[in-house]
ROSE-4610 file (N, C-alpha, C; in Angstrom, 1 decimal, always signed):
// ROSE-4610
residu = [X/X/X/X/X/X/X/X/X/X/X/X/X/X/X/X/X/X/X/X/X/X/X/X/X/X/X/X/X/X/X/X/X/X/X/X/X/X/X/X/X/X/X/X/X/X/X/X/X/X/X/X/X/X/X/X/X/X/X/X/X/X/X/X/X/X/X/X/X/X/X/X/X/X/X/X/X/X/X/X/X/X/X/X/X/X/X/X/X/X/X/X/X/X/X/X/X/X/X/X/X/X/X/X/X/X/X/X/X/X/X/X/X/X/X/X/X/X/X/X/X/X/X/X/X/X/X/X/X/X/X/X/X/X/X/X/X/X/X/X/X/X/X/X/X/X/X/X/X/X/X/X/X/X/X/X/X/X/X/X/X/X/X/X/X/X/X/X/X/X/X/X/X/X/X/X/X/X/X/X/X/X/X/X/X/X/X/X/X]
num = [1/1/1/2/2/2/3/3/3/4/4/4/5/5/5/6/6/6/7/7/7/8/8/8/9/9/9/10/10/10/11/11/11/12/12/12/13/13/13/14/14/14/15/15/15/16/16/16/17/17/17/18/18/18/19/19/19/20/20/20/21/21/21/22/22/22/23/23/23/24/24/24/25/25/25/26/26/26/27/27/27/28/28/28/29/29/29/30/30/30/31/31/31/32/32/32/33/33/33/34/34/34/35/35/35/36/36/36/37/37/37/38/38/38/39/39/39/40/40/40/41/41/41/42/42/42/43/43/43/44/44/44/45/45/45/46/46/46/47/47/47/48/48/48/49/49/49/50/50/50/51/51/51/52/52/52/53/53/53/54/54/54/55/55/55/56/56/56/57/57/57/58/58/58/59/59/59/60/60/60/61/61/61/62/62/62/63/63/63]
x = [-56.3/-57.5/-58.5/-57.9/-59.2/-59.3/-58.5/-58.9/-59.6/-59.6/-60.4/-62.0/-62.2/-63.2/-63.9/-63.1/-63.7/-64.2/-63.3/-63.8/-64.8/-65.0/-66.3/-67.5/-67.4/-68.4/-69.0/-67.8/-68.3/-68.9/-68.4/-69.3/-70.5/-70.5/-72.1/-73.1/-72.5/-73.3/-73.9/-72.8/-73.0/-74.1/-74.0/-74.8/-76.0/-76.1/-77.3/-78.3/-78.0/-78.4/-79.7/-79.9/-81.0/-82.0/-81.9/-82.7/-82.8/-81.8/-82.0/-81.1/-80.2/-79.0/-77.7/-76.6/-75.2/-74.1/-74.3/-73.3/-72.4/-72.9/-72.0/-71.3/-71.7/-70.9/-69.8/-70.1/-69.1/-68.1/-68.3/-67.1/-66.7/-67.3/-66.4/-65.6/-66.1/-65.0/-63.9/-64.1/-62.6/-62.0/-62.4/-61.6/-61.0/-61.7/-60.9/-59.9/-60.4/-59.0/-57.7/-58.1/-56.9/-55.9/-56.6/-56.2/-55.3/-56.1/-55.6/-54.5/-53.9/-53.1/-51.8/-52.1/-50.9/-50.5/-51.7/-51.8/-50.6/-51.5/-51.2/-49.7/-49.0/-47.5/-46.9/-47.4/-46.4/-46.4/-47.9/-47.8/-47.0/-47.0/-46.4/-44.6/-44.2/-43.0/-42.7/-43.1/-42.9/-43.4/-44.1/-44.2/-43.1/-42.5/-41.2/-40.3/-40.1/-38.9/-38.9/-40.4/-40.6/-40.5/-40.4/-40.2/-38.7/-38.2/-36.6/-35.9/-36.5/-35.9/-36.1/-37.4/-37.8/-37.1/-36.6/-35.9/-34.6/-34.1/-32.5/-32.4/-33.1/-33.1/-32.9/-34.0/-34.2/-33.1/-32.1/-31.1/-30.3/-30.0/-29.3/-29.8/-31.4/-32.0/-32.3/-31.7/-31.6/-31.2/-30.0/-29.2/-30.1]
y = [+12.9/+12.4/+13.2/+14.5/+15.1/+15.9/+16.4/+16.9/+16.0/+14.7/+14.1/+14.1/+14.0/+14.4/+15.8/+16.6/+18.1/+18.1/+17.5/+17.5/+16.9/+15.4/+14.9/+15.6/+16.3/+17.1/+18.2/+19.0/+19.9/+19.5/+18.3/+17.6/+17.2/+16.7/+16.3/+17.4/+18.4/+19.8/+20.6/+20.3/+21.1/+19.9/+18.8/+17.8/+17.7/+17.6/+17.9/+19.2/+20.0/+21.4/+21.0/+20.3/+20.1/+19.4/+18.8/+18.0/+16.5/+15.9/+14.8/+13.5/+14.2/+13.4/+13.8/+13.2/+13.9/+12.7/+11.5/+10.5/+10.6/+11.0/+11.2/+12.6/+13.5/+14.8/+14.5/+13.6/+13.4/+12.8/+11.7/+10.9/+11.7/+12.6/+13.6/+14.7/+15.0/+16.0/+15.3/+14.0/+13.4/+13.0/+12.5/+12.5/+13.6/+15.0/+16.2/+16.5/+16.1/+16.4/+15.7/+14.4/+13.6/+14.0/+14.5/+14.7/+15.8/+17.0/+18.5/+18.2/+17.3/+17.3/+16.7/+15.9/+15.7/+16.8/+17.3/+18.1/+19.8/+20.2/+21.5/+21.8/+20.7/+20.9/+20.5/+19.8/+19.5/+20.8/+21.2/+22.8/+23.6/+23.8/+24.9/+24.5/+23.2/+23.0/+23.3/+23.0/+23.1/+24.4/+25.2/+26.6/+27.6/+27.0/+27.6/+27.4/+26.1/+26.0/+26.7/+26.7/+27.7/+28.9/+29.6/+31.0/+31.0/+30.4/+30.3/+30.2/+29.3/+29.2/+30.4/+31.1/+32.2/+33.5/+33.5/+34.6/+34.7/+33.5/+33.1/+33.4/+33.1/+33.3/+34.8/+35.3/+37.1/+37.8/+37.4/+38.0/+39.1/+38.8/+39.5/+40.5/+40.9/+41.6/+42.9/+43.2/+44.3/+45.4/+45.4/+46.6/+47.3]
z = [+144.1/+144.7/+144.8/+145.4/+145.8/+144.7/+144.0/+142.3/+141.6/+141.8/+140.9/+141.7/+142.5/+143.3/+143.0/+143.1/+143.0/+141.4/+140.4/+139.2/+138.9/+139.5/+139.2/+140.0/+141.0/+141.6/+140.5/+140.1/+139.3/+137.9/+137.3/+136.3/+136.8/+137.6/+138.0/+138.3/+138.8/+138.9/+137.5/+136.8/+135.3/+134.4/+134.7/+134.0/+134.7/+136.0/+136.5/+136.6/+135.8/+135.8/+135.0/+134.2/+133.4/+133.9/+135.0/+136.0/+135.6/+134.9/+134.4/+135.3/+135.6/+136.2/+136.1/+136.6/+136.5/+136.4/+136.3/+136.2/+135.0/+133.9/+132.7/+132.6/+133.6/+133.7/+134.7/+135.9/+136.8/+136.1/+135.2/+134.4/+133.5/+132.9/+132.1/+132.6/+133.9/+134.5/+135.0/+135.7/+135.9/+135.0/+133.5/+132.1/+132.1/+132.1/+131.6/+132.6/+134.1/+134.9/+134.8/+134.3/+134.1/+132.9/+131.8/+130.5/+130.9/+131.6/+131.8/+132.5/+133.8/+134.3/+133.3/+132.1/+131.6/+130.3/+129.8/+128.8/+129.1/+130.1/+130.3/+131.0/+131.5/+131.8/+130.5/+129.5/+128.4/+127.5/+127.5/+126.7/+127.2/+128.7/+128.9/+128.7/+128.7/+128.2/+127.0/+126.1/+124.8/+124.3/+124.9/+124.8/+125.1/+126.0/+126.8/+126.0/+125.3/+124.3/+122.9/+122.6/+121.3/+121.4/+122.7/+122.9/+123.1/+123.7/+123.7/+122.4/+121.5/+120.1/+119.4/+119.4/+118.6/+119.4/+120.6/+121.1/+120.7/+120.9/+120.3/+118.9/+118.0/+116.5/+116.4/+117.0/+116.8/+117.7/+118.2/+119.0/+118.1/+117.0/+116.0/+115.4/+115.5/+114.9/+115.6/+116.8/+117.7/+117.3/+116.2/+115.6/+114.8]
């Protein structure tokens, strides 16, 4: 909840910097926060799996 509020505030400030308002920026900030909370852990998980596969595949190449 606090993360959504902070993301909305940041989005509002960025969108309001042109002097017209910031409601769209606030909505976009919250949307990006919600997507990032789901995508970043998944990317780290799949990246770790890919690195593990790469590491294990190259174990025999050390000699």
